C-alpha angles and dihedrals in degrees: 000000000000120000112285089349120132120261126245090263111091097198092049088053092050092051092046090046093053090047091055090045089053092046089051092052094049089051090048093050090048093054098044092049095047114142121189093217092054118110112274141147092286101027123074114204131161096199122086114268118259090215111121092228092051124225093341090055095045093053095039095046092050091047093049094048093047092051101037109016111207089341085079086084088069090071099070091040090056091046090051092052091048092048088052091056092049094047090053094038090232117161116248105228119215094359093178093053090047091053091052088048092053091049089049089049091053091050092052093047092046090053093046098048133061096181124196119154087216118072106247130172134170124194129202091233093073100265128120133187129198119177136170141166122251115262112265087223115029123217124266091286119117092209092055092043092049092048094052089047099047099037102115126212110275101216098193091055120086112253095255091055099048093089101021132109118207130185125200125191129196117198125278110004116348126097137179122199109196120196130171093256100041150337131257122209122200132186118185113205120189111228099178142326106325094356133101140166121225117216113193139168134174126224131192142151115267109270122161097186111131094227089051092052089047092050092050093047091050092046091052090049093050092049092048092053092047088049091052090049091047092051092052089046092047094052091049094048091046090056090051089049093054094044094085093237088096121073112172143305137076120309096217132006089219089078093073096164092050091047090050094052092047090054088052092048091052089049093049097038110034091185085071085073093062114107097209123055111250115240116270114280093022102083096098090047092052093048093047090052092044089051098059 
């Protein structure tokens, strides 16, 4: 029997073909229902995954996208083609060559695509943008469900922006969170080693509709809870960074904005690339020498 080719038994081939077809459908469903907030190998989440294939789908799709990018969608396509050959008991000519060709196709697709289901862009001028649509079905959180329910149609916004959240960062310490109902402004001011003060203000057009007031209150509540969680996480991470076990580099490539800002810091301050902390009082000297 040639590599990957059907056997001489037609019924066995049909069963194998349908199993391959089912497997391809499962892979495709896991990929198209991928959510960045679902549990995965580098994302801890207590809520149940929104992936249509459940936990297996959330972990598998995240792994596929991290390894192959948008080229991951070639996997179910190739499985479908192989299943069709088995169902029809058609011999697969030059199976080894076709496997090599499939590997080459994946490599080309991987090189040509930098897939991220969120819209993300980083510009050399020091600006960064991250944007995504609201979930069609919010998680098991009454604030999120209420926000999705009460948020009214914002007539002056283009249709694609009426249920989209967008985040814009200006290097090194200014951020804008743009929601359909209003805009948040953040200014992060360093006050000492390991300490900052966050200045924030929200701006929006006058709108006395009850559903708008409810949506704004729920948005503020969601953001305050996220801020509290981030503060706990930041303190925990900072302790880990100061433990000596950490050297340098991002903790998770999910944090695309954080990773982008770290790249800019390392470009502006070459001393940030040094693994060992310089002696007190020598930071400027090290940075000047590395900048030459």
